[in-house]
RONU-311876 format. One line per 3 residues: number of its first residue (from 1); their letters; for each residue x, y, z of N, C-alpha, C. Coordinates in nm, 3 decimals. Each point is the difference from the previous one (the first is absolute). Layout:
N
NUM	a	X:Y:Z:X:Y:Z:X:Y:Z; ...
***
This chain:
90
1	mag	1.370:0.645:1.967:-0.141:-0.029:0.008:-0.055:-0.031:-0.139; 0.083:-0.001:-0.100:-0.049:-0.031:-0.134:-0.072:-0.133:0.002; -0.109:-0.007:-0.076:-0.075:-0.123:-0.005:-0.118:-0.002:0.097
4	kap	-0.001:0.087:0.100:-0.112:0.007:0.093:-0.114:0.076:-0.065; -0.120:-0.049:0.023:-0.118:0.065:-0.057:-0.025:0.134:0.070; -0.029:0.104:-0.075:-0.030:0.130:0.062:-0.134:-0.006:0.073
7	kvg	-0.008:0.068:0.112:-0.122:0.007:0.079:-0.051:0.143:-0.001; -0.125:0.017:-0.039:-0.060:0.133:-0.003:-0.002:0.055:0.142; 0.044:0.126:0.013:0.004:0.067:0.128:0.136:-0.004:0.068
10	rwy	0.088:-0.089:-0.042:0.132:-0.011:0.062:0.098:0.101:-0.060; 0.094:0.038:0.083:0.108:0.090:-0.040:0.127:-0.079:-0.023; 0.076:0.042:-0.101:0.126:-0.064:-0.033:0.105:0.107:-0.027
13	edi	0.126:-0.038:0.017:0.111:0.086:-0.041:0.073:-0.071:-0.111; 0.020:0.071:-0.111:0.087:-0.051:-0.106:0.141:0.034:0.043; 0.072:-0.100:0.050:0.131:0.027:0.060:0.106:0.036:-0.103
16	tvh	-0.027:-0.024:-0.127:0.095:0.039:-0.104:0.005:0.151:-0.016; -0.117:0.063:0.004:-0.007:0.145:-0.022:-0.050:0.076:0.123; -0.019:-0.071:0.112:-0.039:0.059:0.128:-0.128:0.084:-0.010
19	tlf	-0.104:-0.061:-0.054:-0.129:0.068:-0.007:-0.106:-0.084:0.070; -0.094:0.069:0.063:-0.111:-0.066:0.069:-0.125:0.010:-0.085; -0.079:-0.107:0.001:-0.126:0.003:-0.072:-0.099:-0.095:0.064
22	qvv	-0.128:0.022:-0.033:-0.107:-0.085:0.049:-0.069:-0.064:-0.120; -0.034:-0.127:0.012:-0.080:-0.067:-0.102:-0.143:0.043:0.023; -0.062:0.063:-0.101:-0.137:0.051:0.017:-0.103:-0.081:-0.076
25	aks	0.042:-0.080:-0.098:-0.096:-0.082:-0.075:0.074:-0.104:-0.082; -0.074:-0.105:-0.033:0.049:-0.100:-0.095:-0.111:-0.019:-0.102; 0.038:-0.022:-0.125:-0.101:-0.024:-0.102:-0.070:-0.133:0.030
28	pse	-0.122:-0.016:-0.051:-0.073:-0.125:0.026:0.080:-0.124:-0.039; 0.078:0.009:-0.106:0.082:-0.114:-0.042:0.132:-0.007:0.076; 0.025:0.100:0.084:0.123:0.012:0.079:0.125:0.011:-0.086
31	vli	-0.016:0.051:-0.121:0.114:0.022:-0.089:0.061:0.138:0.026; -0.083:0.098:0.031:0.047:0.136:0.028:-0.015:0.032:0.148; 0.095:0.077:0.050:0.001:0.041:0.140:0.006:0.152:0.001
34	air	-0.092:0.062:0.074:0.000:0.146:0.014:0.066:0.035:0.132; 0.097:0.092:-0.007:0.068:0.044:0.122:-0.006:0.151:0.010; 0.013:0.048:0.123:0.007:0.143:0.026:0.125:0.024:0.084
37	yst	0.091:0.080:-0.056:0.123:0.033:0.072:-0.032:0.091:0.117; 0.090:0.006:0.097:-0.021:0.085:0.117:-0.007:0.147:-0.038; 0.044:0.034:-0.119:-0.010:0.137:-0.049:-0.139:0.030:-0.054
40	gkn	-0.084:-0.104:-0.015:-0.135:0.016:-0.052:-0.013:-0.036:-0.147; 0.111:-0.026:-0.067:-0.003:-0.035:-0.142:-0.051:-0.143:-0.018; -0.091:-0.018:-0.098:-0.056:-0.131:-0.031:0.077:-0.064:-0.115
43	yel	0.005:-0.133:0.002:0.075:-0.072:-0.102:-0.060:-0.139:-0.015; 0.008:-0.054:-0.120:-0.042:-0.137:-0.027:0.122:-0.082:-0.039; 0.003:-0.124:0.046:0.104:-0.091:-0.046:-0.059:-0.138:-0.018
46	nce	0.068:-0.080:-0.079:-0.051:-0.135:-0.022:0.070:-0.097:0.095; -0.051:-0.121:0.005:0.052:-0.101:0.093:0.145:-0.035:-0.027; 0.040:0.007:-0.127:0.140:-0.032:-0.034:0.095:0.102:0.064
49	iws	-0.035:0.128:-0.011:0.083:0.104:0.063:0.000:-0.019:0.151; -0.118:-0.026:0.058:-0.010:-0.021:0.144:0.097:-0.110:0.046; 0.003:-0.109:-0.073:0.082:-0.113:0.041:0.150:0.030:-0.009
52	qmh	0.039:0.102:-0.076:0.140:0.035:-0.014:0.045:0.107:0.100; -0.096:0.060:0.071:0.033:0.107:0.094:0.059:-0.058:0.128; 0.088:0.076:0.062:0.058:-0.036:0.129:-0.075:0.078:0.107
55	lkr	-0.093:-0.069:0.067:-0.093:0.066:0.089:0.017:-0.043:0.144; -0.038:0.092:0.088:-0.005:-0.029:0.142:-0.133:0.054:0.050; -0.075:-0.082:0.075:-0.126:0.047:0.055:0.030:0.097:0.114
58	vek	-0.071:0.114:0.001:0.022:0.103:0.101:-0.135:0.045:0.056; 0.007:0.074:0.109:-0.120:0.061:0.058:-0.035:0.126:-0.077; -0.125:0.040:0.011:-0.045:0.124:-0.064:0.084:0.116:0.054
61	psy	0.048:0.090:-0.089:0.079:0.114:0.048:-0.083:0.087:0.093; 0.063:0.054:0.102:-0.071:0.081:0.099:-0.059:0.128:-0.062; 0.058:0.047:-0.109:-0.048:0.123:-0.062:-0.112:-0.026:-0.100
64	wgv	-0.038:-0.125:-0.020:-0.101:-0.034:-0.100:-0.137:0.028:0.059; -0.073:0.097:-0.060:-0.129:0.038:0.055:-0.118:-0.033:-0.088; 0.024:-0.065:-0.113:-0.108:-0.031:-0.092:-0.069:-0.128:0.045
67	nvt	-0.131:0.001:0.003:-0.076:-0.119:0.039:-0.015:-0.090:-0.122; 0.070:-0.113:0.002:-0.003:-0.095:-0.111:-0.055:-0.132:0.052; -0.076:-0.069:-0.082:-0.060:-0.126:0.042:0.107:-0.102:0.039
70	tkt	-0.032:-0.082:0.095:0.095:-0.104:0.041:-0.060:-0.139:-0.020; -0.098:-0.011:-0.088:-0.058:-0.131:-0.027:0.098:-0.083:-0.082; -0.010:-0.132:0.011:0.092:-0.085:-0.074:-0.031:0.001:-0.149
73	rcd	-0.121:0.029:-0.035:-0.038:0.016:-0.140:-0.065:0.136:-0.014; 0.009:0.056:-0.117:-0.058:0.131:-0.021:-0.083:-0.004:-0.127; -0.126:0.036:0.012:-0.087:0.012:-0.116:0.006:0.145:-0.045
76	plr	0.068:0.031:-0.111:0.017:0.138:-0.042:-0.132:0.074:-0.020; -0.105:-0.072:-0.031:-0.128:0.067:-0.020:-0.054:0.056:0.131; 0.043:-0.054:0.113:-0.044:0.050:0.130:0.086:0.116:0.048
79	fpq	0.115:0.021:-0.061:0.091:0.105:0.044:0.033:0.091:-0.119; -0.082:0.105:-0.020:0.017:0.085:-0.119:0.137:0.064:-0.011; 0.066:0.031:0.113:0.133:0.061:-0.009:0.100:-0.096:-0.062
82	irr	-0.016:-0.130:0.024:0.089:-0.098:-0.063:-0.038:-0.017:-0.146; -0.129:0.001:-0.029:-0.045:-0.014:-0.139:0.052:0.116:-0.085; 0.001:0.120:0.055:0.052:0.116:-0.076:0.151:-0.010:-0.017
85	afp	0.070:-0.043:0.103:0.145:-0.008:-0.007:0.048:-0.115:-0.087; -0.079:-0.106:-0.005:0.039:-0.120:-0.074:-0.115:-0.044:-0.088; -0.023:0.068:-0.113:-0.116:-0.031:-0.082:-0.004:-0.143:-0.053
88	rfs	0.113:-0.066:-0.016:0.000:-0.138:-0.051:-0.049:-0.100:0.104; -0.020:0.043:0.123:-0.048:-0.088:0.105:-0.154:0.002:0.006; -0.062:0.079:-0.084:-0.146:0.010:0.002:-0.063:-0.115:-0.075
***
């Protein structure tokens, strides 16, 4: 799936390391991508790293109980939990 644009709200599996994550935000310039692993850990990556990942789109894990926005774009100023987790997206 390398080369596909990340979609906010979608879940992916990094098949290289077998981890699930959700895209929770993209920077206004779309250079940075904010993700949240199924473990709850937040992480930022740039588009270059994204394009090198071996990804598979998956459904939301059944054990995932956190309410996360599923909009295609995310304005971090409207979602304070994302602004706190990813200060560079403010």
